[in-house]
DRENPA-3360 file (N, C-alpha, C; in nm, 2 decimals, always signed):
BEGIN
1 = XXXXXXXX = +16.02/-4.64/+5.01/+15.89/-4.54/+5.03/+15.93/-4.46/+4.92 ~ +15.83/-4.44/+4.79/+15.84/-4.41/+4.71/+15.83/-4.23/+4.70 ~ +15.88/-4.14/+4.61/+15.79/-4.02/+4.61/+15.63/-4.00/+4.63 ~ +15.61/-4.09/+4.54/+15.44/-4.04/+4.55/+15.39/-4.07/+4.67 ~ +15.41/-4.21/+4.75/+15.38/-4.23/+4.91/+15.40/-4.09/+4.97 ~ +15.54/-4.06/+4.95/+15.54/-3.98/+5.05/+15.48/-3.85/+5.03 ~ +15.46/-3.81/+4.91/+15.36/-3.68/+4.84/+15.24/-3.69/+4.90 ~ +15.19/-3.82/+4.90/+15.03/-3.84/+4.94/+15.04/-3.84/+5.11;
9 = XXXXXXXX = +15.14/-3.88/+5.17/+15.18/-3.85/+5.31/+15.16/-3.73/+5.34 ~ +15.22/-3.66/+5.29/+15.25/-3.50/+5.29/+15.14/-3.43/+5.26 ~ +15.05/-3.47/+5.17/+14.92/-3.38/+5.14/+14.82/-3.42/+5.26 ~ +14.81/-3.59/+5.31/+14.74/-3.57/+5.41/+14.76/-3.52/+5.55 ~ +14.87/-3.51/+5.57/+14.94/-3.45/+5.69/+14.89/-3.28/+5.69 ~ +14.95/-3.20/+5.57/+14.91/-3.09/+5.57/+14.73/-3.08/+5.55 ~ +14.65/-3.15/+5.53/+14.52/-3.16/+5.50/+14.45/-3.20/+5.68 ~ +14.55/-3.23/+5.76/+14.52/-3.25/+5.87/+14.55/-3.12/+5.98;
17 = XXXXXXXX = +14.64/-3.06/+5.91/+14.71/-2.90/+5.95/+14.60/-2.83/+5.93 ~ +14.56/-2.82/+5.84/+14.47/-2.71/+5.77/+14.36/-2.70/+5.85 ~ +14.29/-2.82/+5.89/+14.16/-2.84/+5.95/+14.18/-2.84/+6.10 ~ +14.30/-2.84/+6.19/+14.31/-2.82/+6.28/+14.35/-2.67/+6.32 ~ +14.41/-2.60/+6.22/+14.41/-2.45/+6.16/+14.26/-2.41/+6.15 ~ +14.20/-2.48/+6.12/+14.05/-2.37/+6.09/+13.98/-2.39/+6.22 ~ +14.00/-2.56/+6.30/+13.92/-2.54/+6.44/+13.98/-2.42/+6.55 ~ +14.11/-2.42/+6.56/+14.15/-2.33/+6.64/+14.12/-2.18/+6.60;
25 = XXXXXXXX = +14.10/-2.14/+6.47/+14.06/-2.03/+6.42/+13.92/-2.02/+6.46 ~ +13.84/-2.08/+6.49/+13.69/-2.08/+6.51/+13.71/-2.09/+6.64 ~ +13.78/-2.14/+6.71/+13.79/-2.14/+6.88/+13.83/-2.00/+6.93 ~ +13.92/-1.96/+6.86/+13.95/-1.85/+6.89/+13.88/-1.72/+6.87 ~ +13.79/-1.73/+6.75/+13.67/-1.64/+6.71/+13.55/-1.63/+6.80 ~ +13.52/-1.77/+6.86/+13.44/-1.78/+6.98/+13.49/-1.75/+7.08 ~ +13.60/-1.75/+7.14/+13.66/-1.71/+7.28/+13.67/-1.56/+7.24 ~ +13.68/-1.49/+7.12/+13.67/-1.32/+7.11/+13.55/-1.27/+7.14;
33 = XXXXXXXX = +13.44/-1.36/+7.08/+13.30/-1.32/+7.10/+13.28/-1.32/+7.24 ~ +13.31/-1.43/+7.31/+13.29/-1.44/+7.49/+13.32/-1.36/+7.54 ~ +13.47/-1.30/+7.52/+13.58/-1.21/+7.61/+13.47/-1.04/+7.60 ~ +13.43/-1.03/+7.44/+13.37/-0.90/+7.39/+13.24/-0.91/+7.52 ~ +13.17/-1.00/+7.51/+13.03/-1.04/+7.57/+13.06/-0.99/+7.71 ~ +13.17/-1.09/+7.79/+13.19/-1.01/+7.92/+13.23/-0.92/+7.96 ~ +13.33/-0.85/+7.85/+13.34/-0.71/+7.90/+13.24/-0.63/+7.86 ~ +13.16/-0.64/+7.79/+13.02/-0.53/+7.82/+12.96/-0.56/+7.96;
41 = XXXXXXXX = +12.92/-0.70/+7.99/+12.87/-0.76/+8.13/+12.93/-0.68/+8.21 ~ +13.08/-0.68/+8.22/+13.14/-0.63/+8.32/+13.12/-0.49/+8.34 ~ +13.14/-0.42/+8.22/+13.11/-0.29/+8.23/+12.98/-0.25/+8.26 ~ +12.88/-0.34/+8.23/+12.77/-0.28/+8.30/+12.73/-0.29/+8.46 ~ +12.81/-0.40/+8.48/+12.81/-0.44/+8.64/+12.88/-0.34/+8.74 ~ +12.99/-0.26/+8.63/+13.05/-0.18/+8.72/+12.99/-0.05/+8.70 ~ +12.89/-0.02/+8.65/+12.81/+0.11/+8.62/+12.70/+0.09/+8.74 ~ +12.67/-0.04/+8.76/+12.57/-0.08/+8.83/+12.61/-0.03/+8.98;
49 = XXXXXXXX = +12.73/-0.07/+8.98/+12.77/-0.07/+9.13/+12.82/+0.07/+9.18 ~ +12.88/+0.16/+9.06/+12.88/+0.29/+9.08/+12.74/+0.37/+9.11 ~ +12.62/+0.32/+9.07/+12.50/+0.37/+9.08/+12.45/+0.35/+9.22 ~ +12.45/+0.22/+9.25/+12.41/+0.14/+9.38/+12.50/+0.24/+9.50 ~ +12.59/+0.26/+9.43/+12.71/+0.33/+9.58/+12.70/+0.47/+9.58 ~ +12.60/+0.49/+9.49/+12.56/+0.70/+9.50/+12.45/+0.70/+9.56 ~ +12.34/+0.56/+9.53/+12.21/+0.58/+9.61/+12.25/+0.52/+9.76 ~ +12.35/+0.45/+9.81/+12.39/+0.43/+9.94/+12.45/+0.57/+10.02;
57 = XXXXXXXX = +12.55/+0.65/+9.96/+12.60/+0.77/+9.99/+12.46/+0.86/+10.03 ~ +12.36/+0.87/+9.91/+12.23/+0.96/+9.94/+12.14/+0.87/+10.07 ~ +12.16/+0.76/+10.09/+12.05/+0.73/+10.18/+12.12/+0.73/+10.32 ~ +12.25/+0.74/+10.33/+12.31/+0.74/+10.42/+12.31/+0.88/+10.48 ~ +12.32/+0.97/+10.37/+12.30/+1.14/+10.43/+12.18/+1.15/+10.50 ~ +12.09/+1.07/+10.44/+11.94/+1.12/+10.48/+11.89/+1.04/+10.61 ~ +11.98/+0.93/+10.63/+11.97/+0.86/+10.77/+12.06/+0.97/+10.89 ~ +12.15/+1.01/+10.85/+12.26/+1.10/+10.92/+12.15/+1.23/+10.97;
65 = XXXXXXXX = +12.10/+1.28/+10.83/+11.99/+1.41/+10.87/+11.87/+1.34/+10.96 ~ +11.82/+1.24/+10.96/+11.68/+1.24/+11.03/+11.77/+1.19/+11.16 ~ +11.86/+1.13/+11.18/+11.90/+1.12/+11.33/+11.95/+1.21/+11.40 ~ +12.01/+1.31/+11.30/+12.03/+1.46/+11.40/+11.88/+1.52/+11.44 ~ +11.78/+1.50/+11.33/+11.67/+1.57/+11.37/+11.60/+1.51/+11.49 ~ +11.60/+1.33/+11.49/+11.53/+1.30/+11.62/+11.65/+1.35/+11.75 ~ +11.75/+1.38/+11.74/+11.79/+1.41/+11.86/+11.81/+1.56/+11.89 ~ +11.75/+1.63/+11.80/+11.72/+1.75/+11.82/+11.57/+1.74/+11.91;
73 = XXXXXXXX = +11.45/+1.66/+11.84/+11.33/+1.68/+11.88/+11.33/+1.58/+12.02 ~ +11.42/+1.50/+12.03/+11.44/+1.43/+12.22/+11.49/+1.56/+12.28 ~ +11.59/+1.65/+12.23/+11.64/+1.74/+12.33/+11.49/+1.84/+12.34 ~ +11.42/+1.89/+12.24/+11.31/+1.97/+12.25/+11.20/+1.90/+12.37 ~ +11.18/+1.80/+12.32/+11.10/+1.71/+12.44/+11.11/+1.73/+12.58 ~ +11.26/+1.69/+12.58/+11.29/+1.70/+12.76/+11.32/+1.83/+12.81 ~ +11.32/+1.93/+12.71/+11.30/+2.06/+12.78/+11.13/+2.12/+12.78 ~ +11.05/+2.05/+12.70/+10.90/+2.06/+12.72/+10.86/+2.00/+12.84;
81 = XXXXXXXX = +10.93/+1.90/+12.90/+10.86/+1.81/+12.98/+10.91/+1.88/+13.11 ~ +11.05/+1.94/+13.13/+11.07/+2.04/+13.26/+11.02/+2.18/+13.25 ~ +10.96/+2.22/+13.15/+10.89/+2.34/+13.13/+10.77/+2.30/+13.20 ~ +10.68/+2.15/+13.16/+10.57/+2.14/+13.23/+10.57/+2.13/+13.34 ~ +10.66/+2.04/+13.36/+10.69/+2.01/+13.56/+10.69/+2.14/+13.63 ~ +10.76/+2.26/+13.58/+10.81/+2.37/+13.61/+10.65/+2.46/+13.65 ~ +10.57/+2.47/+13.54/+10.44/+2.49/+13.53/+10.30/+2.47/+13.61 ~ +10.35/+2.32/+13.61/+10.23/+2.23/+13.73/+10.28/+2.25/+13.90;
89 = XXXXXXXX = +10.42/+2.26/+13.92/+10.47/+2.30/+14.01/+10.41/+2.42/+14.10 ~ +10.44/+2.54/+13.99/+10.39/+2.67/+14.01/+10.23/+2.69/+14.01 ~ +10.14/+2.61/+13.92/+10.02/+2.61/+13.94/+9.97/+2.57/+14.09 ~ +10.05/+2.45/+14.13/+10.00/+2.36/+14.26/+10.06/+2.53/+14.38 ~ +10.15/+2.56/+14.38/+10.14/+2.67/+14.45/+10.07/+2.78/+14.45 ~ +10.01/+2.84/+14.32/+9.93/+2.93/+14.33/+9.78/+2.90/+14.39 ~ +9.75/+2.75/+14.40/+9.63/+2.68/+14.42/+9.64/+2.70/+14.59 ~ +9.73/+2.66/+14.62/+9.79/+2.69/+14.78/+9.77/+2.80/+14.80;
97 = XXXXX = +9.83/+2.90/+14.76/+9.81/+3.02/+14.80/+9.65/+3.11/+14.81 ~ +9.59/+3.05/+14.70/+9.44/+3.09/+14.69/+9.36/+3.00/+14.80 ~ +9.37/+2.91/+14.82/+9.30/+2.82/+14.93/+9.34/+2.85/+15.07 ~ +9.47/+2.97/+15.12/+9.51/+3.01/+15.22/+9.44/+3.14/+15.23 ~ +9.37/+3.19/+15.15/+9.35/+3.35/+15.15/+9.21/+3.32/+15.22;
% end
């Protein structure tokens, strides 16, 4: 093999390597853009998760307050029922006493 043919082969190999280098560079740029896009999306989703957690905590507090209110109302209703029964019995006693007279 003479120098010219070696030089031609080396030149072809160099051009081939340059093309591969350019393809790799383009792939790297594309990957870099995709990573940036994904990082932005991940950041957005992280903020959304934080927002949803806060909303969930607020709703849980409202539920706890409502449950406490229900318990208080149930207790009040039970007390009113007892008072009603007592007044009904007292009324019956007074009516019985009135009929005896």
